[in-house]
ZANUZA-404223 format. One record per residue (C-alpha): x, y, z; residue in one letter. Coordinates in Angstrom, 1 decimal, padded with zeros to 4 digits. Each point is the difference from the previous one (the first is absolute). Layout:
<recs>
   east  north     up residuo
      X      Y      Z       A
...
</recs>
This chain:
<recs>
   east  north     up residuo
  084.2  041.0  172.6       M
 -000.4  003.7 -001.1       Y
 -001.8  002.9  001.5       S
 -002.1  002.2 -002.5       I
  002.9  002.5  000.4       Q
  002.4 -002.4 -001.3       D
 -001.8 -001.1 -003.2       V
 -000.8  003.5 -000.5       S
  003.5  000.6  000.2       N
  001.0 -002.9 -001.8       K
 -002.4  000.2 -002.8       T
 -000.3  003.6 -000.2       G
 -003.7 -000.2  000.1       L
 -001.4  002.5  003.0       S
 -002.0 -001.6  003.1       T
 -003.0  001.3 -001.4       H
  000.4 -002.2 -003.6       T
  000.5 -002.8  001.9       L
 -003.1 -000.2  002.2       R
 -002.0  001.3 -003.0       Y
  001.6 -003.2 -001.7       Y
 -001.1 -002.1  002.9       E
 -003.6  002.0 -000.1       K
 -000.5 -001.2 -003.8       E
  001.2 -003.5  000.4       G
  003.1  000.7 -001.9       L
  002.1 -001.7  003.0       I
 -002.0 -002.0  002.5       S
  001.1 -002.1  003.0       G
  002.2  002.1  001.7       V
  001.2 -000.9  003.1       E
 -001.0  001.8  003.2       R
  002.1  000.7  002.9       S
 -001.2 -000.7  003.6       Q
 -000.8  004.0  000.2       G
 -001.7  000.1 -003.4       G
  003.2  001.1 -001.8       F
  000.1 -001.4 -003.8       R
  003.1 -002.4 -000.8       Q
  001.0 -000.6 -003.3       Y
  002.0 -003.2 -001.1       S
  002.3 -000.4 -002.6       E
 -002.9 -001.6 -002.2       E
 -002.1  003.4  000.3       D
  002.8  002.1 -001.2       L
  000.5 -002.5 -003.0       E
 -003.9  000.4 -000.7       R
  000.3  004.0  000.8       L
  003.0 -000.2 -002.7       G
 -002.3 -001.3 -002.5       L
 -002.6  002.0  000.5       I
  002.2  003.4 -000.2       R
  001.3 -001.8 -003.2       C
 -003.6 -000.4 -001.5       L
 -001.1  003.2  001.2       K
  003.1  001.7 -001.5       N
 -000.7 -001.4 -003.3       T
 -003.4  001.5 -000.2       G
 -002.0 -002.9  001.5       M
 -003.0  001.4  001.7       S
 -001.0 -000.5  003.7       I
 -002.8 -002.1 -000.9       Q
  001.8 -002.0 -002.6       E
  002.7 -000.9  002.5       I
 -002.8 -000.8  002.5       A
 -001.5 -002.7 -002.5       R
  003.5 -001.2 -000.3       F
  000.4 -000.4  003.7       V
 -003.5 -001.7  000.5       K
  001.1 -002.4 -002.7       L
  002.9 -000.9  001.5       T
 -001.6 -000.7  003.4       H
 -002.6 -002.2 -002.0       E
  002.5 -002.5 -000.6       G
  001.6 -001.7 -003.1       D
 -003.1 -000.5 -001.9       H
 -000.1  003.9 -000.8       T
  003.7 -000.3 -001.3       L
 -001.5  000.1 -003.7       E
 -002.0  003.4  000.7       E
  003.3  001.7  002.0       R
  002.2 -001.1 -003.1       V
 -002.6  001.7 -002.3       E
 -000.3  003.1  002.2       L
  004.0  000.3  000.2       L
  000.4 -000.2 -003.8       R
 -002.5  002.4 -000.7       E
  001.6  002.4  002.7       H
  003.2 -001.1 -002.0       R
 -001.0  001.2 -003.3       E
 -001.4  003.4  001.1       R
  003.2  000.5  002.0       V
  002.2 -000.7 -003.5       L
 -002.5  002.1 -001.9       E
  000.8  003.1  002.2       R
  003.7 -000.8  000.1       M
 -000.7  000.2 -003.7       A
 -001.7  003.2  000.0       E
  002.7  001.5  002.7       M
  003.2 -001.1 -002.5       Q
 -002.0  002.1 -002.7       E
 -000.1  002.6  002.3       H
  003.7 -000.3  001.0       L
  001.2 -000.2 -003.5       D
 -001.6  003.3 -000.7       K
  001.3  001.9  002.9       V
  003.1 -001.5 -000.7       T
  000.0  001.7 -003.8       W
 -001.3  003.4  001.9       K
  003.2 -000.1  002.4       L
  002.6 -000.9 -002.9       N
 -001.9  002.8 -002.2       F
  000.2  002.8  002.5       F
  003.6 -001.3  001.5       T
  001.0  000.5 -003.6       E
 -001.4  003.4 -000.2       K
  001.5  001.2  003.2       L
  003.2 -000.9 -001.2       R
 -000.4  001.8 -003.3       A
 -001.3  002.9  001.7       Y
  003.1 -000.1  002.7       E
  002.4 -000.2 -003.0       A
 -001.6  002.9 -001.4       A
  000.3  001.9  003.0       Q
  003.6 -000.7  000.6       K
  000.9  001.2 -003.8       K
 -002.1  003.1  000.6       N
  002.3  000.5  003.0       Q
  003.1  000.0 -001.8       K
</recs>
């Protein structure tokens, strides 16, 4: 079992974010010690890993909460979960294609200005002679 601070250190999520995720229903069933302190399990860490992945790839908290709710409802929601993930994957792929276009432009500009810098430096050396 892990304390909230342990989980924060392992996941990079703040304790505030962990409490917020619990409040929003993204992670439920976190055990409590006799003193009332949260005790996270390995399974909780795995769930948090998926939540973090979905969030970092642009899925909204509401969509993640919907996915988690469907998961708790059981296997009869598998088709809906698969569709939700399929749609999310498509959005991620679209954003990746857009980012690749941006990266290509930045790379082109970097090469362009690197060549200009080399030419400038060469001209400066030539003028110093």
